N, C-alpha and C positions, 0 to 999 in steps of 0.2 A: 909803478908801484908794485913790488913783488909780495909783499906781505901786509895785510891790513889787520889790526887786532880788534878786540870785541868793543872797544870805546870808540871806534870809529864812527862819525858823523858825517854825512854828506855836507859838501860846502853850502853855507847859507847863501841865498841871493843878495847881492849888493842892494843898498838903500837906492842907488841912482843907477837903473839899468844901464849898462854900457854895450855898444855894439863892437865889432871888430876883432880883434885878436883876444881880447879877454873872453868875449863869448865864445869864441872857438875853443880856448883851453878849458873853460868850464864844461863845455860839452864834451870834450875828450876825457876829463877828469872823472866824471860821474860814472859812465860805465865802467871805466877801469876800477874804480873803487868797488864797485858792486861785485865785480868779477873776483877781486882780491879778497873781498869779505866771504864768497862763497868757498873759495880755495881754503880760508882759514877754517870753516866750519868743517871741511871735509878733513883737512890734514891736521889742523891745529889740535882738534878734539881728540885725536888718536894718540896723542904723547902723554896724557895723563893716566887716569883710571880708565883704560879702555873697555867698552862694552861691546860684546859680539852683537854684530847685526842679526836681527831676528831672523832673517831668512837663512843664516848660516847655522843656526843651532835648531830651529824648528822649521817645520813644513807650514804650509798655508793654513793647515787645518789645526795648528798649535801641537801637533804630536812631535816628539823627538824625531830628528832626521839623522841621527848619528849612523854613520856607515857601519855596516857588519850586523845591523839588527835583523834577526830573523822574524818569521810570522809569530813567534811566541815572546818575542822581547829578549831571547838569549844571543848572545854574540857568538858568531861562527868565525873562527880564525880563518883569515885568507878570503873572506867574503868581500866582494867588491861593493856590496850594497845592492846589486840587482836581486831581484826576486825570482827563484827558480820556480820551474812548475808545481815541484812538490811543496812549495811554501807558499804559493799565490793564494791569500784568503779569498774565499768565495769564488774563485776562478773555475772555469769549466774544466773537468777532468780530461786529460789528454788520452787519446785512445792508443792502444798498443801499437808501437810502430813495427813495421816488417821486419822480419829477422834478418840480420846481416851475416857476413861469414865471420867464422871464428870456431873455437872448440865445440860450442854447444848447438851449432847450426843443425837444424832438423829435430831439436829437443824441444818439447812443449812444457813449460813451467806454469803452474797456476798458483797465484798468491792469494791468499784469503786474508784480507785486513779484518781482524776481528771486530765484531760489532758495527755500530754505523753512528755517525754523529746525529743522526736525526731521530734514532731510536726514542731519546728522551721525550720527543714530542707525539710518539706513537706506542705508548705503552699498552694499550688495549690489544693492538695487532701484534705486538712481539710477545706478549703473554698467551696468545692461542697456542694450544698444544699440537704437537707434530710427533709423528711416530718415528723413533730412532732405533727400530729393530727390536732391542731388549725391552723397551717401555715406551711411554709417551713422556714428552719434555717439552719446555715452553719454546716457542719460535727461536727467539734469540733474547738477549738481555742489554741493558744499557752498558754494561761494563763498568769499570772502576775508574778513579781519577785520584790525582794526587791532593794533598790537604789544601794546596793552593788553586784546586779547580782544573788542573790539565788533565783532559779526559783521556782514558784508554783509547777511545775510538779516533781521537785526533792523532794520537801517538802511532797506533798501527797503521793508519793510511799514510803518515808520512814515511815511516820506515819502508812500507810496501812500495811507494813511488820510487824511494831512492835505490831500492832492490831492483826495481824493473830496469832502471837506467844501467846499472852494473850488469845485468844479465843479457839485455839486449845487445850491448857492446860485445858480449862473447858470442852473440849469435843466435840465442834462445829465442824463441817465441814465447811471450809472456802475457797470459790473460789473468785477469782480475774477477773475483767474485762480486765485487762491488768497488766502485772508484769514486764515491762521493756522488754518483750519478742517479741515486735514487733516495726516496725520502726516508726509508726505513729498511730493515733486513739487509739482504736476504735471510729467510730462515735457516736453521743448521742443517735440515735435509736437503735444501736446495743448494747450500754451499757445497755439500758433498756432491750433488749431482752435476754442478758445474765442472768440477775437477774430472769426474767420470765420462761425461761426454765429450770433453776436451781430450780424452784418452791422455792424460798428462803423464809425463815422465816421472814428475815429482811436484807434490802440492805441500805447502808450508802455510799454516795459519799462524799469523802474527798476534801476539797478545801481550799484557802486562798484568802482574797479579795485584790482589787487592788484600793481602794477608797483613797481620799485625806488624807494628813497629818492632824493628829487631830482627825481623825476618828478612834475610838479603838473598841476593843472587839470581841467577836464571836457572830454568830447567826445561828440557824438552819432553814432551808428553808423546809416548808411542802408543799405538793401538794394541790391545789385548786380544787374544783370540776369542771372537765373538761369532756364534753361529746360532741366530735366532730371528725368526721373521724375515724381514728384508735385510737383515745384517749378515754378511759372512765376510770376516776380515781374514780368515786363514790363508788365503792365497797372497796377502800383502804384509803379513806380521814381520816376516824376515827381511823383506826389502824396506818397509818402513823403519825397521830398527837400524839398518845400515845408514839409512838417510838421516835418522835422528841422531845417530852417534858422529856422523860427519859434520853435521850442523852444530852440535854441541862442541866438537874440538876446534872448529874454526871459529866459533863466537868466543870461545875462551881465549883463543890465540889474539884475535884481533881487538877485542874489546878489553880484555884483562879483567873482565867482570869474572868473580868465582862463582861455581856451581852453587846452587841453593843450599843453605844451611837448614832448612826446614823441610825439605821434599827431596827424596831420591837418595838419601844417606851419602851425600857428597859426589855423587857420580854425575849429576845433572841431568839425570833420566828419570822418568816416571811412565809406569804403565797403567792406561786407565781402559775401561770397559763402558763408562757412562757417557761418552762423549758423541752425539749424533754425527758430528763432523767426521769422526774417525770411524765409527760403527758401520756407516753407510758407504765408506769409501771403498772403490775397486781398484785403486791405484795407490802407489806408495804415498803415504801423508803422515805428517807430524804437526804438532802444534809446539810453539816455543813460546814461553812466559819469560820475556826479556829481563824482568826484575820485578821488584815489589813497589808499587806506586805508594804505598803507605808508609814506606820508610823513608826518612828524610835523606839518607845517602843515597838509597837508590834512586829516589825522586829527582835529585840533584843531577844524575846521570840521564835519566829518562827525559828529562825537559831540556837537556843540552842538545843543540843542533849538530855540534861536532860529534858528540857520542852517537846520537842516533845515525848518523853517517857510518861510524864504525860498526853499529850493529848490523846497519843493512848490509855492509861489506861481508861482515863475518857470517851472516846467514848465507848470503848468495855464494860465497866461497865454498860453504858446506854443500849446498846444491850441486855447485860446478864439480866439486870432489867425487859426489856420489854419481853424477852423469858422466863424468869424464875422468875416471880414476887414473 
């Protein structure tokens, strides 16, 4: 029997039990019927309104297991469903790999992921005042977030890790100011000190803005000439401008994002003297605000894993152009 329908009933026992051939036949029939019924359950049910197997659409935890989903729920084209180091929620941060061969061999790049995901739980610590040369300022802030709650701190860390991968492939030694490996901070003065102590050839601080809706685009912040207290940016103003221009040019080229329509007069560049991370730097350093998290169109880019990869590539290319013109 190759097919057994849903109305199948096992043969009833005869009124007068018989021995011999009939008993053997019945014994053979019953297991075959049960096997056939199981086959019908498996094959026959798939012919109508098929329902996906729970394990094919959801993981054991009940969450969607669709391939290509990144840590923030956005789909990354070409993703195989594996989770990279830069997207592994709650994973231990990876240490900077030894520099390989490439055009940037021997160069040291410090990446400063703006803010820290843990700052929200340490407001008293980050509100402490630190000296930035010209005056005192809070140690750090929580940063901003999109209207849907995607935080700047999460964005900056993700882009920074992607940048590290790109730059290390080109031979650079890459160091972070923080890699999700501390509960809060560091403060802005310590962030500058990390780049200084590393004798970095270039430092880039990654950020995203929190301006009003309708304000769109990126801008790179350059250090102004400051000579006050512990701050003396005069030796790095020119080199930092060159770094910033290279980063702005490549960021525009790779991401297609336009320069800010609200800061910099369309140049994508802005000069400031009130940022401790710049004021206290003794090596070439710039900030980049990759977009405005409070504008829905910019937020759609910032929350896209594919776009963040472009952002990382654009910034890394700018650093490479600066270090290996």
